[in-house]
SEFI-436604 format. One record per residue (C-alpha): x, y, z; residue in one letter. Coordinates in steps of 0.05 Angstrom, whole numbers, plus 5000, padded with zeros to 4 digits. Layout:
REM residues N
XYZA;...
REM end
This chain:
REM residues 205
554892991038X;560593321072X;565392781093X;567092711167X;574592611146X;579192561082X;584491941096X;590292011047X;595291521030X;601991741020X;607991440977X;603790830947X;607290910878X;614690710880X;616991250833X;613591770871X;616791540934X;623691530899X;622992230866X;622392500937X;627992100963X;623791651009X;623490871013X;616990530995X;613090461061X;612289731090X;605389871103X;600090431085X;602591071109X;596591431119X;594592191142X;588592651148X;586493261105X;581693671145X;574293781106X;575694491108X;580894371053X;575494151005X;573694530938X;570094340874X;571894380801X;573195150779X;574495400850X;580595720861X;586995400898X;589495940940X;597295990943X;598696141023X;603296691037X;606896171088X;609695721031X;614695810976X;613095150937X;606294880933X;605894190888X;600093860855X;598693120865X;593392770829X;590292220859X;584491710850X;579291830910X;574291310939X;567991580968X;565491161020X;557990871018X;556990441076X;559490501152X;565490041158X;570589831217X;575189251228X;573688961158X;573888181161X;577487741105X;570987501083X;568588201071X;569088551001X;572189211014X;570189490956X;562789400971X;563289931024X;565190410967X;559890810937X;563891100878X;570291390853X;572692090839X;578492570826X;582392920880X;588693410883X;592493280945X;595694010944X;601594060980X;605994591016X;612494171002X;616894611039X;612694651100X;611293891101X;619293801099X;620294331152X;615294071201X;616693361192X;609593281189X;603893281137X;598593671175X;600194361158X;602694231093X;597093971069X;591694271108X;590894951083X;583595171058X;582794980984X;588494430984X;583393860970X;580094000904X;574993390888X;570593210825X;567893330782X;563192740793X;562992090837X;562691540786X;560290860798X;560990170765X;568290300742X;573689760744X;579390080784X;584189580758X;583889950691X;583790670709X;589391140684X;590591770726X;592892340685X;594993040716X;596293660667X;598694340685X;597594920632X;595494360583X;601993950589X;601493280618X;605693170683X;603392520713X;600691890673X;599891270714X;595990660714X;591990600784X;593689810783X;601190050797X;600190300865X;604389930920X;598089780963X;591589550930X;584689860943X;582589240981X;588789291022X;587990051030X;580689971058X;582789371105X;588189761139X;584890471147X;577990071176X;582989731224X;584690381250X;578990841246X;570990761226X;569890981155X;562891331152X;558491471091X;561292081049X;568691991077X;574192061026X;580391621018X;585591910973X;589291330945X;596591620930X;599591980876X;604691750817X;611192070797X;611392700769X;609793210820X;612293940815X;611194600839X;605395050819X;605695790806X;600596320820X;596196330748X;597195580733X;591595190717X;592094470744X;587793870719X;587193140745X;583692710694X;580791950699X;577091640646X;569891520670X;570292090724X;571992700679X;576993250691X;577793630761X;580294320735X;582794900784X;586795500783X;591895760827X;590696450856X;594196900902X;591396970973X;585997530978X;587998141018X;
REM end
């Protein structure tokens, strides 16, 4: 099922906010990626000609299982989640900074690799996220180190917009983001979910 939207949480790890020169947010910082950005495992991330710096951002993503809106204090937010997957919030960093907006820099086609599967029954408190580029580890962090918990993220987003089955929530990336080059292979790995592997290619003529 294609998601109606991809809701992303920015600066949700303190060290990542610091490495980009930002203060940690006081409440979840959310933005959208278009569904047209989605690709699957082993599909190519296309380096857009408009950008001179494209970064990887490995993330844990939630897949919504039930429609939810304005979650009540008595609701269990994770009961509305079908499962968990890996997501790479690929970002044209130079365009993001130039625009002072996230839309263009994060919205290119192929800028949202997702997969390799949707896992259920995981305890997110013990999940460890890793990102490798050409076999070298660049990111490693326990999901529990997020500034805003998964429960808090779900409550915040559902108070802004209705979440539909199949929607994705990208929960933020840890420190260690860096540029990708054409020819690089980037892998986002979470135990219990697997490895999301994609290669960076130049734009086709």
